[in-house]
N, C-alpha and C positions, 0 to 999 in steps of 0.2 A: 123692374126686377124686385124692388123692395115691396111693391104692391103684392106680388105673388107670395113673398115670404110672409107678409102680414096676413094674407088670406089663408095660407096654410097653417099659420100659428093659431088663428082664430078657429079654423075648422078642426084642428087637432090631427090633421092627416100626416104629420111628420113622424108619427109613432112607428108603425111597421108598414113599409111600402108593399103593395100587393105584388106577389111573385107569380109570374106566369111561366109555364114551361118554355124553355128556349128552343126546343126541338119538337117538331111534329113527327118526323120520320126520317130515317137515314137513307131510304132507298132513292134511286133516281126516279124522276118524274117523267111520264110520257108527254109527248108534245101533241098539240092539236092544231086545228086550223086558225085558232085565235092568235092574233098578233098584238104585241105590246112593245112600246119603246122603253128603253132603259129609263128615260125621264119620267114616263108615266108610272113605271114600276116603283121608282123611288117615291114619287108623289103619293101614290096609293098606299104604300107602306107607312109613310108618315101619317097620312090621314087616318088610317085604321088604328094605328097605335095611339094616336092622340084621342081618338074617339073612345077607345077601350080603357085608357088609363089617364085620369086627370093630372097625374104627376108629370106626364110628358109635356115638355114645351120646347119651342125652337127659338134660337137667337143667332144673330149674325148680321152682317152688313147687307141691307136691301132684301132681307128675307120676307118682309111684310108688304109695305106699300108697293114696292117694285115687283113683288112675287118671286124674288130670287134672281140672282144674276143669270142663271140658266133655267129659270122657271121651274125649279124643282119644288118650290113651296107655293106654287100657283093655287090661288083661291083659299089658302089655309087661314090667312088673316081674316077674311070675311066670315069664315066658318067658326073660328075659335077665339077671335078677338085679340087685342094688343097685349093682354096679360100673358098669353101663351104663344104668340108669334111676335117676337120682340126685335125691332130694328135697332141696331147698335151704332155708335160712332165708329169711325175707322180707327179702332184700337184693339188689335187682336189680343194683346196682353191683358187689356182690361176686361173685355167680355169673356175671355176664356177663364180668367181667374174667378169671375162672378159665377160662371157655369159650374166650375169645380166646387166652389163653395156651396152652391145650391144642391149639388149631388151629395155632398157631405150630409145634408139635412134631409135626404130622402126623396128629393125630386129627381126627375130623369131628363136632364137637358140634352138636346141635340144641337150641337154647336156647328154652324156652317162656316167654313173658310172659303172665300171666293176662289182661292187656289191654295194648295198645301204649301206652296212656296211662301205665302204670307204667314203660315202657321209657325214659321221660324221665330216670329216676334213673340209667340206664346209657348215656345217649346219648354220653358222652365215650368209652366203650369201643367203641361201635358205629362212631362216626365217626373218632375219632382213633387208636384202637388197631387196629380191624379194617379200615376202608375204606381208610386211607392207607398201610398198612404195605407192601403189595406194591410200590407206586410208590416209597416212600421208601427201600426196601431194594434198589432197582433189580432187582426181580423175584427176589431171593434168598429171600424169605419169602412164601409164599402163605398165605392165611387161609381155609381151607375150612370155613366156619361158617354155620349157618342160624339166624336169629332169627325165630321164628314166634309167632303168637297172634292173637286177635281185634282188629280195627281198626275205627274208625268208630263210628257210632251203634248202640247196642243199643235198649233200650226202657225209659224211665223211670229212667235211672241218672245223670242230671245231667251238667253240663259237664265234670267232671273224669274222666269215663269215656266220653265220646262225641265223640271227635275223630278226624278222618282224617289219618293221618301220611304218606299217599302222596306229597304234594308235598314234605314235609320231607325224607324220605329220597331221593326221586326227584331232588333237586337236588344230591346229593352224589356226586362222582366216586369210583370204587372200589367202590361198592355196586351190586348188582343188586336190583331191587325188583319183586316179583311179587304179583299180586292175583287169585286164582281166583274164578270164579263157579260153574261146574258141578262135579259129582263128577269128571268127566274132567279138568277144569282142576286141581282140587285134587290128584288122584292123580299126574297126569303132571308138573305143575310142581314139586310137592314132591320127587319123585324126582330131577328134574333139578337142583333146588336143592342137595340133599344131595350129589350127584355133582360139583357145580361147584367149581372150585378157588378161587373168590372168595367173599367174604361176601355172603349173600343175605338181604334182609329180605322175609319172607313174610307178607303182610297178608291175614288171613282175615276173615270176617264172622260174628259170633256168631249172628245170626238165620238164617244159611244152613246151620248145622251139621246141623239136622234135615231139611233139604230133600232130597228124592229126585230123581235125574235118571237118564235111561236111559244105559246104558253098553254098549259093544260088547265082543266077545271080545278085540279088540286092546287095549282099555283095561285089561282084567283080566289081561293077560299080565304076568308079573313083569318083563319087559324093557321094558315100555312107558314112554316118556318123551316129554315135549313140549319143543319148542325154546324156549329163553329168548329173548325179544325178538321173538316172532312173534304178532301178533294173529290173531283168528279172526272171520271174517264169519259171524255167527250167523244172519243173515237177509239175503238179497239184495234190493236195491231199486233204483229208478232216479230217484226224485224228490228224496230228501234223505238225507244220511248222518247217522247218530246214533252217536256214540262213547260208551262207558260202560265201567265196570269194577266188579267185585264185585257187590253186590246191585242196583246201578242197571242192570245188564244186563237183569235180569228186568223192571224197570220199562220199559226202552226197548222190549223185545219186546212187552209188553202194549200200550204206546202204539202200536207199529207195527200191531198187530192192529186197534185202533180206527181208525187212519188209513187202513188198507186198505179198511174199510167206507165211507170217505168219498172214496175214489178217489185216495189219496196212497200211493205205494209207497216205503216207508222201508227203507234199508239199515242194519242194526244191526251195529256192530263191537264185539266183546268184546276190550278191549285186552290182557287177561291180564298183560302186562308193562308196567310203568310206566317202568322204566329197565333195559335200553334200550327206547326207545319205537319201535314199528313205524311210522315216519313214511311209509314207502313204501306200505303198505296203506291208510293214512288218505288220503294224497294221491291215490292211484289211485282211491279211492272218490269223493272230492270231484270229481275231474275227470270222473267219470261222472255224478254226480247234480247237481253245480253248487251244492250247498247243504250247510251243516254245522250240526249242533247237538251240543254237548258236554254230557255229564251226569256229575255227581259229587256225592257227599254233602258234601265238604269245603267250606271257605271259598272264596269266589270269587277273592279277591286272591292272586296268585302260585300259583294252583291248577294241577292237571293240565290242565284245560280251557284255561287261558291259554297253556300251552306248546303245546298242539295248535293253538290259533288262530294262534300265532306261526309255527308250522311251515307251516301251510296258506297264510297270507298271504305268507310268503317264497317258497314253492315253487309255489303254484297260485292266486295271487290273480286272474289273468286268467280263471280258469274259474268264479269265483263269480258267481252271478246274484242273490244276496241277501246282506245282512249276516249274519255268523255269530252264532248265538245260544248263550250259555252258560247252562246250568241248573246251579245249585250250591246248597249250603246257605246259609242266611241268615248275614250277616256279624256274628254275635253268638255268645257262648258258648251252648252248648245249654241251653235251659230244662228244668226238671224236670217242669213240668206237662204232661200228655199232649197237651192241645189246642195248647199253644204249641210243644211239640216237633214235632208234625206240621207246623205252619206253618213251622218252621225247616228242614225237610228237603224235597228235591224230591219231587213227587208225579207220578203218571202223567199227570194232566191238565195239569201244567205242560209236559211234553214234547209233548203233543198240541197245545196252544196255540202253542208255539214252532214246531212243524212247519207249522202252518197259516199262521203269520206269514211264515215264509221262503218258503212256496209261494204267498204272496199270496192266501190264502183268508180271511184275517182282518185287520182293521185293525191296523197296528203300534202298539205301546204309545206310542211317541214322538208319534204323530199324535193320540192321545187326550189326552195331557197338556196 
């Protein structure tokens, strides 16, 4: 790390970092026959941003020699060398603090956590050192840093490795919090995060890394970027709005297919951005469908869904024709046993039943009790 700092001091490139536009376009992109995994989307985004900006560097446990615990940083050490792809000791507090300090001086670190559960060791640096510094310095110090890694439940890894931190970081001013679903999301949002002048928490999902999604020629363009703070309507509908992020978007889309066969037209919104939250898109959709279901893997209390509910009640209450339904994880630490783990997480049938309830196709649970 000090080698990088010395190198930058000698070259004088700490002066004014090169600013690139964070957004290519706001429109939705068409799909094509080309398929890309989320893993390859993240890897290509890192590769292109490192190639175009010498201030971008990577650090974290096993990002170099091992090429990343999930192979997101594959081949980047060979291409950019150990000064820009840095294997760290197992000390999240240590290397996160170094990354924040480097960002103070104009570098653009991308800090990888093997899981965001381990980032709790570094939460002081993320919140107090990174998120608050621009405000507390009256804008004199920007902190262009990305904290990325898998978030939420994986499979059979227990409570200490299966927690969603979207509401944790989403509640903190000074941070931007992103959570991709498709390869397009992963590629466009990570590039935007690296170019952004503020600290970004980038919440991926381990179980999505190997999933393939269609991508267009625009998505594959090196200049491609997605706007931070803009949700995407993955599927249009007229009877009920379903909001989701990360892996739960896929569940919502599958539920929408089942509902279509039963005559219910569901609109599915991929949030993409947790903070800032695209309240306008959500409220516009609810004013059209008059019903809302929020879906997330995390705990129900103080969750992302709770914030969305508050926004809709404040701005669009008079448009609601049914009570809002929140689908979330169980309010317990994640069990290790596979059968209990499944019961603790939202399932497709939970979304289907909730949609039927708000559309009055099924008896509400309160009436059964």
